[in-house]
C-alpha positions as CSV (number, residue, x, y, z in Angstrom):
1,M,-27.1,14.8,19.6
2,S,-29.6,17.6,19.7
3,A,-31.6,18.8,22.7
4,K,-34.6,18.7,20.3
5,L,-34.6,14.9,20.8
6,I,-35.5,15.2,24.5
7,S,-39.1,14.3,25.4
8,P,-41.1,17.0,27.2
9,E,-41.1,15.0,30.5
10,L,-37.3,14.9,30.6
11,R,-36.9,18.6,29.6
12,P,-36.9,19.9,33.3
13,V,-34.1,17.4,34.2
14,Y,-32.1,18.4,31.1
15,D,-32.4,22.1,32.0
16,K,-31.2,21.3,35.5
17,V,-28.2,19.3,34.4
18,L,-27.3,22.0,31.8
19,A,-27.3,24.6,34.6
20,G,-24.9,22.4,36.7
21,Q,-27.5,21.5,39.3
22,R,-27.9,18.1,41.0
23,V,-30.9,16.0,40.2
24,T,-33.2,14.8,43.0
25,D,-33.8,11.2,43.9
26,D,-37.2,11.4,42.1
27,E,-35.6,12.8,39.0
28,A,-33.0,10.1,39.1
29,L,-35.7,7.5,39.2
30,Q,-37.5,9.2,36.3
31,L,-34.3,8.9,34.3
32,Y,-34.0,5.3,35.2
33,A,-37.5,4.5,34.2
34,T,-37.6,6.4,30.9
35,H,-37.9,4.8,27.5
36,D,-36.4,8.0,25.9
37,L,-32.9,6.7,25.3
38,N,-32.1,9.5,22.9
39,G,-33.0,12.1,25.5
40,L,-31.1,10.2,28.2
41,G,-28.0,10.2,26.0
42,V,-28.3,13.9,25.4
43,I,-28.6,14.5,29.2
44,A,-25.6,12.2,29.9
45,Q,-23.4,14.2,27.4
46,H,-24.0,17.4,29.4
47,R,-23.3,16.1,32.9
48,P,-20.3,17.7,34.6
49,G,-17.0,16.0,33.6
50,A,-18.5,13.9,30.8
51,K,-16.0,15.2,28.2
52,E,-13.0,14.7,30.5
53,R,-13.9,11.1,31.2
54,Q,-14.5,10.4,27.5
55,H,-11.2,11.9,26.6
56,R,-9.4,9.8,29.2
57,H,-11.1,6.7,27.8
58,L,-10.0,7.4,24.3
59,H,-6.5,8.6,25.2
60,P,-5.2,6.7,28.3
């Protein structure tokens, strides 16, 4: 997925996750309440350890 799919309101959270920073409680609630599922998926793909967990799921 492309970062272009992220809505402007989620862009600051995306930038933070991409930089390896933790999201705040308020940002977590913002992610929970969003209707931007494409943007949420893009952010989830960039969280630390996402690729390792996905690899373990595919190749136990």
